[in-house]
C-alpha positions as CSV (number, residue, x, y, z in Angstrom):
1,M,-88.7,-32.5,16.4
2,P,-92.2,-31.5,15.3
3,A,-91.1,-28.0,14.9
4,E,-88.3,-29.1,12.6
5,I,-90.7,-31.2,10.5
6,T,-93.1,-28.2,10.3
7,L,-90.3,-25.9,9.2
8,I,-89.1,-28.3,6.5
9,L,-92.6,-28.7,5.1
10,V,-93.3,-24.9,5.1
11,L,-90.0,-24.1,3.5
12,F,-90.2,-26.9,1.0
13,F,-93.6,-26.1,-0.3
14,S,-93.2,-22.3,-0.3
15,D,-89.8,-22.2,-1.9
16,A,-90.4,-25.1,-4.3
17,S,-93.4,-23.3,-5.7
18,H,-91.1,-20.6,-7.0
19,V,-88.5,-22.7,-8.8
20,R,-88.1,-22.2,-12.5
21,F,-87.1,-25.5,-13.9
22,A,-85.4,-23.9,-16.9
23,Q,-83.0,-22.0,-14.5
24,L,-82.6,-25.1,-12.4
25,R,-81.5,-27.1,-15.5
26,L,-78.9,-24.5,-16.3
27,A,-77.6,-24.2,-12.7
28,W,-77.9,-27.8,-11.4
29,H,-74.4,-27.7,-9.9
30,I,-75.3,-25.2,-7.2
31,P,-78.0,-27.3,-5.4
32,L,-75.9,-30.4,-5.9
33,A,-72.9,-28.8,-4.3
34,L,-75.0,-27.6,-1.4
35,L,-76.4,-31.1,-0.9
36,Q,-73.0,-32.7,-1.1
37,I,-71.6,-30.4,1.6
38,G,-74.7,-29.9,3.8
39,M,-76.2,-33.4,4.0
40,P,-73.1,-35.2,5.2
41,A,-72.2,-32.4,7.6
42,T,-75.7,-32.5,9.0
43,I,-75.7,-36.2,9.4
44,A,-72.3,-36.2,11.0
45,L,-73.1,-33.4,13.4
46,R,-76.4,-35.0,14.4
47,T,-74.8,-38.4,14.9
48,R,-72.0,-36.9,17.0
49,R,-74.5,-34.9,19.1
50,S,-76.7,-37.9,19.7
51,T,-73.8,-40.1,20.9
52,F,-72.8,-37.6,23.7
């Protein structure tokens, strides 16, 4: 768990520092689609894994 938190923090701050907000405003549907697919899938898989 601490390794996952560290990875999230490192990736968030290193990748977020390179985001150009003008490009993000034009292509907002890409991150939204990834979140709509990835977040529920991650929650479902983690829930299923924790119950077994």
